[in-house]
C-alpha positions in Angstrom: -21.5 9.4 -53.0 -18.5 8.3 -54.9 -15.0 9.1 -53.9 -15.2 12.4 -56.0 -12.7 15.4 -55.0 -14.0 18.1 -57.0 -17.9 18.9 -56.4 -19.8 21.0 -58.9 -22.9 22.5 -56.4 -25.8 23.6 -58.3 -24.9 27.2 -57.8 -21.9 26.1 -60.3 -19.1 26.6 -58.0 -16.6 24.3 -57.6 -15.9 23.0 -54.2 -12.6 20.8 -53.4 -13.9 17.4 -50.4 -11.9 18.4 -47.5 -13.2 15.7 -45.2 -16.1 13.8 -44.4 -17.6 12.4 -41.4 -20.7 10.1 -39.7 -22.8 12.1 -37.2 -25.8 10.7 -35.4 -26.2 8.0 -38.5 -25.5 10.7 -41.0 -23.1 11.7 -43.2 -21.4 15.1 -43.4 -19.1 16.8 -45.9 -16.3 19.7 -45.6 -16.1 21.5 -48.5 -14.1 24.4 -49.7 -14.3 27.0 -52.8 -11.3 25.9 -54.9 -11.2 29.8 -55.8 -11.1 31.1 -52.3 -10.9 28.2 -49.5 -11.8 30.6 -46.9 -15.4 29.9 -48.1 -16.8 26.9 -46.9 -20.0 24.8 -46.7 -20.1 22.1 -44.6 -22.9 19.8 -45.9 -25.0 17.0 -45.4 -25.0 14.0 -47.8 -28.1 12.3 -48.8 -28.2 9.7 -51.8 -26.1 11.4 -53.8 -27.7 14.9 -52.9 -25.2 17.5 -51.5 -27.3 19.4 -48.9 -25.8 22.6 -46.9 -26.4 22.4 -42.9 -28.3 25.8 -42.0 -29.2 24.6 -38.6 -26.2 26.8 -36.1 -26.7 24.6 -33.1 -25.9 21.5 -35.7 -23.7 23.1 -37.9 -21.4 24.1 -34.8 -20.9 20.6 -33.5 -20.0 19.4 -36.9 -17.5 22.0 -36.7 -16.1 20.8 -33.4 -16.4 17.2 -34.9 -14.8 18.0 -37.9 -11.7 19.9 -35.7 -10.7 16.7 -34.0 -10.0 14.4 -37.7 -6.9 14.3 -37.9 
């Protein structure tokens, strides 16, 4: 994934790249909606595709991992 800081996803909404991390050999990004910073998504990055994490257990673990990043 390129180092773009603003992403437009398939839902035509623009998100800011807040942070990224590697977890269990996979790449994840934390995105915040530009028009409402309270709306966020945590997504897995596969090649150039950004896929929202739907698994509640994985999502919880990723939130913990992102909270450790300063």
